[in-house]
C-alpha positions in Angstrom: -47.4 -88.3 -30.9 -49.1 -87.8 -33.8 -47.9 -84.4 -36.5 -49.5 -80.9 -35.1 -48.3 -79.7 -39.0 -51.1 -82.7 -39.6 -54.1 -81.5 -37.4 -53.6 -78.0 -39.2 -53.1 -79.1 -42.6 -56.8 -81.0 -41.2 -58.2 -77.9 -40.5 -57.2 -76.2 -43.5 -58.7 -78.6 -45.9 -61.7 -78.8 -44.3 -61.7 -74.6 -44.7 -61.7 -75.4 -48.1 -64.0 -77.8 -48.3 -62.1 -80.5 -49.4 -63.6 -83.3 -46.7 -62.2 -86.8 -48.4 -58.9 -86.0 -47.8 -58.9 -83.7 -44.3 -61.1 -87.1 -43.1 -58.0 -89.5 -44.5 -56.2 -87.6 -41.9 -58.8 -87.2 -38.8 -59.1 -91.3 -39.4 -54.9 -91.9 -39.7 -54.6 -90.0 -36.2 -57.4 -91.1 -34.5 -56.2 -94.9 -35.4 -52.2 -94.7 -34.1 -53.8 -92.7 -30.6 -57.2 -91.8 -29.0 -56.7 -88.2 -30.7 -59.4 -85.5 -29.1 -59.0 -83.0 -31.5 -58.9 -85.0 -34.9 -62.0 -87.1 -33.2 -63.7 -83.7 -32.8 -62.7 -82.1 -36.5 -63.8 -85.9 -37.9 -67.3 -85.3 -36.4 -68.0 -81.7 -38.1 -67.0 -83.8 -41.0 -69.0 -86.0 -40.8 -71.8 -83.4 -40.2 -71.0 -81.9 -43.2 -71.0 -84.5 -45.5 -74.4 -85.9 -43.9 -73.0 -89.1 -42.2 -74.8 -88.0 -39.1 -75.3 -90.8 -37.0 -71.1 -91.0 -37.0 -70.9 -88.3 -36.4 -73.2 -87.6 -33.1 -70.9 -90.8 -31.5 -67.8 -88.5 -33.1 -70.0 -85.5 -31.3 -70.4 -87.4 -28.0 -66.7 -88.5 -27.5 -65.3 -85.2 -28.1 -67.7 -83.1 -26.1 -66.5 -86.6 -23.6 -63.0 -85.4 -23.4 -63.0 -81.0 -24.4 -66.0 -80.5 -22.1 -64.2 -76.9 -22.0 -65.1 -76.6 -25.7 -67.0 -73.7 -26.7 -66.5 -74.8 -30.6 -67.4 -79.0 -30.0 -70.6 -78.0 -28.3 -71.4 -75.3 -30.7 -70.8 -76.7 -33.7 -72.2 -79.9 -32.4 -75.9 -77.8 -32.0 -75.7 -77.1 -35.4 -75.1 -80.7 -36.8 -78.1 -81.3 -34.6 -80.1 -79.0 -35.9 -79.1 -79.8 -39.5 -80.5 -83.5 -38.3 -83.8 -81.5 -37.5 -83.0 -82.4 -33.6 -83.2 -78.9 -32.4 -84.8 -79.6 -29.3 -81.3 -81.5 -28.6 -79.2 -78.3 -30.7 -80.6 -75.6 -27.9 -79.1 -77.8 -25.5 -75.9 -78.2 -26.9 -75.9 -74.3 -28.1 -77.2 -73.4 -24.2 -73.9 -75.5 -23.2 -72.0 -73.2 -25.0 -73.0 -70.4 -23.4 -72.5 -71.8 -20.2 -68.8 -72.1 -20.7 -68.3 -68.4 -23.4 -71.7 -66.3 -22.4 -69.6 -64.0 -25.3 -70.4 -66.6 -28.0 -72.4 -64.4 -31.0 -73.2 -67.8 -32.9 -74.7 -69.8 -30.7 -77.2 -66.0 -29.0 -78.5 -65.9 -32.6 -79.2 -69.2 -33.3 -80.7 -69.5 -29.8 -82.5 -66.8 -30.9 -83.4 -68.6 -34.3 -84.7 -71.5 -32.6 -87.3 -70.0 -30.1 -88.5 -67.8 -33.0 -88.9 -71.3 -34.9 -90.9 -72.6 -31.9 -92.4 -69.5 -31.5 -91.6 -68.2 -28.4 -91.1 -64.6 -29.2 -90.1 -63.2 -25.6 -87.2 -65.4 -26.0 -86.4 -65.0 -28.6 -86.8 -61.8 -28.5 -84.7 -61.7 -25.3 -81.0 -64.0 -27.4 -81.5 -60.8 -30.9 -81.2 -58.0 -28.7 -78.2 -59.6 -27.1 -76.9 -60.3 -29.7 -77.4 -56.9 -30.6 -75.7 -55.7 -27.7 -72.5 -57.7 -28.0 -72.8 -56.5 -32.0 -74.0 -53.8 -32.6 -75.7 -52.9 -35.9 -75.6 -56.7 -37.0 -78.6 -56.4 -40.3 -78.7 -59.9 -39.5 -80.5 -59.2 -36.0 -82.0 -56.6 -36.3 -84.0 -58.1 -39.7 -84.0 -61.1 -37.2 -85.4 -59.0 -34.4 -87.9 -57.0 -36.2 -89.5 -60.1 -37.4 -90.1 -61.1 -34.0 -92.2 -57.8 -33.0 -93.7 -58.0 -36.6 -94.6 -61.7 -36.0 -96.0 -60.1 -32.1 -97.6 -56.9 -33.7 -95.6 -54.7 -32.9 -95.1 -53.0 -35.5 -93.6 -49.3 -34.6 -90.9 -51.9 -33.0 -90.9 -54.1 -36.2 -91.1 -51.0 -38.3 -87.7 -48.9 -36.2 -85.3 -52.2 -37.3 -86.3 -52.4 -41.1 -85.7 -48.8 -40.7 -82.1 -49.4 -38.8 -81.6 -51.9 -41.4 -82.4 -49.3 -45.0 -80.3 -46.5 -43.1 -77.5 -48.8 -42.1 -77.4 -50.2 -46.1 -79.8 -49.0 -48.4 -79.2 -51.4 -50.9 -80.4 -53.9 -48.8 -83.4 -55.8 -50.0 -85.4 -57.9 -47.7 -84.5 -54.2 -44.8 -87.3 -52.5 -47.5 -89.6 -55.8 -48.8 -89.8 -55.7 -44.6 -89.8 -52.6 -44.0 -92.8 -52.6 -47.0 -95.0 -55.7 -45.4 -95.2 -53.3 -42.0 -96.2 -50.2 -42.5 -98.8 -52.5 -45.2 -99.7 -54.8 -41.7 -100.0 -51.0 -39.7 -102.9 -49.8 -42.2 -100.4 -47.5 -44.7 -100.7 -48.5 -47.9 -99.2 -46.1 -49.9 -95.8 -46.3 -47.0 -95.8 -49.9 -48.0 -95.9 -49.6 -52.1 -93.3 -46.8 -51.9 -90.9 -49.5 -50.1 -91.6 -52.7 -52.0 -91.0 -50.0 -54.7 -87.6 -49.5 -53.4 -86.8 -53.2 -53.2 -87.7 -54.0 -56.7 -85.6 -51.5 -58.2 -82.4 -53.0 -56.2 -83.7 -56.5 -57.5 -86.4 -56.4 -60.1 -87.1 -59.8 -60.1 -87.8 -60.1 -56.8 -90.3 -62.9 -56.0 -90.9 -61.3 -52.5 -91.2 -57.6 -53.2 -94.0 -58.1 -55.8 -95.9 -60.5 -54.6 -96.2 -58.5 -51.5 -96.8 -55.9 -53.4 -99.8 -56.7 -54.4 -102.0 -56.4 -51.8 -100.9 -53.3 -50.5 -101.7 -51.7 -54.3 -105.5 -53.8 -54.7 -106.1 -52.6 -51.2 -105.7 -48.8 -52.7 -108.2 -49.7 -55.7 -105.1 -49.8 -58.1 -107.0 -53.2 -59.1 -105.2 -53.6 -62.8 -100.8 -53.5 -61.1 -102.4 -55.1 -58.0 -103.5 -58.5 -60.1 -100.6 -58.5 -62.1 -97.9 -57.9 -59.8 -100.0 -61.1 -57.8 -99.1 -63.0 -61.1 -95.2 -63.7 -59.3 -97.2 -66.4 -57.0 -97.2 -68.5 -59.3 -93.6 -68.6 -59.8 -93.3 -70.2 -55.8 -92.8 -73.8 -55.9 -95.5 -74.8 -53.7 -98.1 -73.0 -55.9 -97.4 -74.9 -58.4 -100.1 -77.3 -60.5 -99.0 -80.9 -61.0 -100.1 -81.3 -64.3 -98.3 -82.7 -67.1 -98.9 -81.9 -71.1 -102.0 -78.9 -70.7 -100.2 -75.7 -70.9 -101.4 -72.9 -68.5 -105.1 -70.5 -70.1 -103.3 -67.2 -70.7 -106.3 -65.7 -71.5 -107.0 -66.2 -74.5 -110.7 -67.1 -76.5 -112.3 -69.7 -74.4 -115.3 -70.5 -76.5 -115.4 -74.7 -76.5 -112.4 -75.0 -74.7 -112.3 -77.1 -71.6 -111.0 -75.2 -68.7 -109.5 -75.9 -65.4 -109.7 -73.5 -62.1 -108.0 -75.2 -59.5 -108.9 -73.1 -55.7 -104.4 -72.8 -54.7 -106.0 -70.2 -51.8 -107.8 -70.1 -49.1 -111.9 -71.4 -48.9 -112.9 -67.5 -48.2 -110.9 -66.6 -51.4 -112.3 -69.5 -53.7 -116.3 -68.2 -52.7 -114.9 -64.8 -53.8 -113.5 -65.4 -56.8 -116.3 -68.2 -58.0 -118.4 -65.1 -58.8 -115.3 -65.0 -62.6 -117.0 -68.5 -63.7 -120.1 -67.3 -65.0 -117.5 -64.7 -67.7 -116.2 -67.8 -68.9 -119.6 -69.9 -69.1 -120.9 -66.7 -70.6 -117.9 -66.6 -73.4 -118.4 -70.5 -74.6 -116.0 -72.1 -72.1 -116.7 -75.5 -70.4 -116.1 -75.0 -66.6 -114.2 -77.7 -64.0 -113.5 -76.8 -60.8 -111.1 -78.4 -58.6 -111.1 -77.0 -54.9 -110.7 -78.8 -51.6 -113.6 -81.0 -50.4 -115.1 -78.9 -48.1 -116.3 -76.6 -51.5 -117.3 -79.3 -54.0 -120.5 -80.0 -52.9 -121.4 -75.6 -53.3 -119.2 -75.2 -55.8 -121.3 -77.4 -57.7 -124.7 -74.6 -57.7 -122.4 -71.7 -58.8 -123.6 -70.4 -61.4 -121.5 -71.5 -65.3 -119.8 -74.4 -63.1 -120.5 -77.6 -65.5 -118.1 -80.2 -63.2 -116.4 -80.4 -59.8 -113.7 -82.7 -58.6 -111.5 -82.2 -55.4 -108.0 -82.1 -54.2 -106.9 -85.7 -53.8 -109.1 -86.9 -57.0 -107.7 -87.0 -60.2 -108.7 -84.4 -62.3 -111.5 -84.4 -65.3 -109.8 -83.9 -68.7 -108.8 -80.5 -69.5 -107.9 -78.9 -72.4 -106.0 -75.9 -70.6 -105.6 -74.5 -66.4 -105.7 -71.4 -64.3 -105.8 -70.5 -60.9 -109.0 -69.4 -59.4 -107.7 -66.6 -57.7 -105.8 -65.5 -61.8 -108.9 -65.2 -62.8 -109.7 -61.7 -62.6 -106.1 -60.9 -64.3 -106.5 -62.8 -67.1 -109.9 -61.9 -67.7 -108.8 -58.2 -67.3 -111.7 -57.8 -65.6 -109.7 -56.0 -62.9 -112.5 -53.2 -61.6 -114.6 -54.5 -59.3 -117.5 -52.6 -60.9 -116.8 -55.4 -64.0 -117.2 -58.9 -61.2 -119.9 -60.6 -61.4 -122.3 -59.4 -59.1 -123.8 -61.4 -55.8 -125.3 -63.2 -55.1 -123.7 -65.9 -57.8 -124.7 -69.3 -56.2 -127.6 -70.8 -57.1 -129.2 -72.6 -54.1 -132.1 -74.9 -53.8 -134.1 -74.5 -52.0 -133.7 -76.0 -47.7 -134.6 -76.1 -44.6 -132.3 -76.6 -42.6 -132.7 -74.8 -38.7 -134.8 -76.2 -36.3 -137.3 -73.7 -35.2 -136.5 -70.0 -33.1 -138.8 -68.4 -30.3 -137.7 -64.9 -31.1 -136.6 -63.1 -34.6 -135.0 -62.0 -35.9 -133.0 -65.6 -37.0 -128.8 -64.7 -36.5 -125.8 -66.6 -37.1 -122.6 -66.1 -35.7 -119.2 -67.2 -36.9 -116.4 -65.5 -35.1 -113.2 -67.2 -35.3 -111.3 -67.7 -37.8 -108.8 -69.9 -39.7 -106.1 -70.3 -36.5 -103.3 -70.7 -39.2 -103.7 -67.5 -41.6 -101.3 -64.7 -40.3 -103.6 -62.6 -39.5 -105.8 -64.7 -37.2 -105.1 -62.0 -34.0 -107.0 -59.6 -35.7 -109.8 -61.2 -37.5 -110.8 -63.4 -34.7 -113.1 -62.4 -32.1 -113.2 -64.6 -28.3 -116.9 -65.2 -28.0 -117.1 -63.6 -24.6 -116.4 -60.5 -26.4 -120.3 -61.6 -28.7 -121.6 -61.9 -25.0 -123.3 -58.0 -24.1 -124.9 -59.0 -28.5 -126.2 -61.8 -27.4 -127.3 -61.7 -23.7 -129.4 -58.3 -24.4 -130.5 -58.5 -28.0 -134.3 -60.1 -28.6 -133.1 -62.6 -31.1 -132.8 -65.8 -31.8 -128.9 -66.8 -32.4 -127.7 -69.9 -34.4 -123.6 -70.8 -33.9 -121.9 -71.8 -37.6 -118.8 -72.0 -36.3 -117.0 -75.4 -36.7 -113.6 -77.2 -35.2 -112.2 -76.2 -31.8 -114.3 -72.4 -31.2 -117.3 -73.8 -31.0 -116.3 -74.9 -27.8 -116.3 -71.3 -26.4 -120.1 -71.5 -26.2 -119.7 -73.5 -23.4 -117.2 -72.3 -21.9 -118.6 -68.3 -22.2 -121.6 -70.2 -20.8 -123.9 -69.3 -23.3 -125.4 -72.9 -24.2 -128.7 -71.4 -23.5 -128.8 -68.8 -25.8 -126.6 -70.0 -28.3 -128.5 -73.0 -31.0 -125.0 -74.6 -32.4 -125.9 -76.2 -35.5 -121.9 -75.6 -36.6 -120.4 -78.5 -35.7 -123.4 -80.7 -38.0 -122.0 -79.4 -40.7 -120.1 -81.6 -43.2 -119.1 -79.2 -45.6 -120.3 -76.0 -47.3 -123.1 -76.4 -48.5 -124.6 -77.5 -45.5 -123.4 -74.4 -44.0 -124.9 -72.8 -46.7 -127.9 -73.8 -46.2 -127.9 -73.2 -42.5 -127.8 -69.0 -43.7 -130.8 -69.5 -46.5 -132.6 -70.2 -43.7 -131.3 -67.0 -41.4 -132.2 -63.3 -41.7 -128.9 -62.3 -40.7 -125.0 -63.4 -40.6 -123.0 -61.8 -38.0 -119.0 -62.6 -39.0 -115.5 -61.7 -38.6 -113.6 -61.7 -41.4 -113.4 -65.7 -42.7 -114.8 -68.0 -45.3 -118.1 -67.9 -43.8 -118.9 -64.2 -44.6 -118.1 -63.8 -47.8 -120.5 -67.2 -48.3 -123.1 -65.2 -47.1 -122.8 -62.6 -49.7 -122.3 -65.5 -52.3 -125.6 -66.2 -52.0 -127.2 -62.7 -51.0 -128.1 -63.5 -47.4 -127.7 -60.2 -45.2 -124.2 -60.4 -43.6 -122.6 -58.1 -40.9 -118.8 -58.5 -41.1 -116.9 -57.5 -37.9 -112.8 -56.0 -39.6 -110.2 -55.4 -37.7 -108.6 -52.1 -37.0 -106.6 -53.2 -40.5 -108.6 -55.4 -43.3 -108.2 -57.6 -45.2 -106.9 -55.9 -49.3 -110.9 -56.7 -50.7 -112.7 -54.2 -48.5 -112.6 -50.6 -48.7 -110.4 -48.8 -45.7 -113.5 -46.3 -45.3 -117.7 -46.8 -44.9 -119.3 -49.0 -44.0 -120.8 -51.1 -47.6 -118.2 -52.9 -49.9 -119.4 -53.3 -53.7 -118.4 -57.0 -53.4 -121.7 -57.8 -52.3 -124.4 -55.5 -51.7 -126.3 -58.3 -48.8 -122.8 -56.8 -46.9 -122.4 -54.7 -43.7 -118.7 -53.5 -42.5 -118.2 -52.3 -39.0 -115.0 -51.6 -38.0 -112.8 -51.7 -34.5 -111.1 -48.8 -34.2 -108.1 -50.7 -31.8 -106.3 -53.9 -32.6 -108.1 -56.7 -30.3 -110.8 -54.0 -29.4 -114.1 -55.3 -29.8 -116.1 -53.4 -27.6 -117.2 -50.4 -29.8 -117.9 -53.3 -32.9 -120.3 -54.9 -30.7 -122.1 -52.2 -29.5 -122.5 -51.0 -33.0 -124.3 -54.1 -33.6 -126.3 -54.5 -30.5 -127.7 -51.0 -31.3 -128.8 -52.0 -34.6 -130.0 -54.8 -34.1 -132.4 -53.5 -31.6 -133.7 -50.4 -33.8 -134.7 -54.0 -36.0 -131.6 -52.6 -39.0 -130.9 -56.7 -39.3 -131.4 -56.3 -43.0 
């Protein structure tokens, strides 16, 4: 029989990261006799060194011969998870708990796996289970707080993040997450205080800098807010792949070919295209590089010389800048200094079919489903039904994508003319909006588009709006033609709909 000291030596070598030496011992032991423990250890080694196919084979052998070993199923789950085989990993960790119900790492990993798949209820149950076994563990508190954050449970999320920083005043991520929760719950001043604490502890923390930008902007601290927002450019996924040219630093743009790329959402792009006219007036040749859905529209922005879409080679240029960086680079951080709307000058069009009633109202009730706040910003079409059923107006759907299917599902096909599914891009949307008397929209690109061309637009805001909308009042300096309607409670649009219905009844569309 193999010498037990060989196995102990192999384990020590694995712990020290000396996998080649540990592998030699295990392979020698297996060659002498079918040694279950050596098979298991070699499965761990090959998994650690990326030999996944061999690792899986070895783990299957080990599980067959060691069916009651929770460490075997647990580590097999770790390897499977590393391979991206997440469902199989969950199966192994579940087997681990069947053998050892108190296996903390398996419980925690199952919580993470369910959170990653969006199974928030199950994720919360696993993290709560882990905390019952290991109270006040920061990693579990952080993850459980994140689950409540993602599901809009601001009070619960706040309590878990507060526990972390109470236990450890130097926990940077705890302060960051506490700040994010306060901001999303409508407390930007508290958010700023928590995020400043994180920056005191770690001055170069990119996430803290990026996340303090929005609460600063929402409290009208535009100069510092836009400066902090520049930290987003340090994130790898926001880099612009260019060679040779340097980014524009805000110096005199006269006779320079400046490429502006729209790295944020389409609503953000429409919003910040207003600054192009300033560059053009200062003598720059402005080229825009953007999403294909925006190219036809961007050509009509005042000051734009040329437009190219992502995926195509960019045009020749001397320097470049992200579109959302223009307020900072131009040092125009007061809203009043921003070029006023309208700043998109479209050609005349008559894109709509005839309508029996006036006013002609365009509606958009759903935003980008991938937006982190989409659940709060989107209004189900059924919630707008009282407005549509009881208002003498002609309604036109500006909605694109799967949400347009709600027209038929809510029985409103006779009340709403669906033109959105004919739109190829935002130029088509803008052409349709030009022919309308009013646009009613949730906080999505359609609202920015209506404001940018100067069309009357009623914006439905959730209880906690985006940073650019003032926290009180019905007006915004960004778009003089826009009127704000505010929800009081998350997910309850009925007071907003009633207020708009009253305004339409008073013929107050403009």
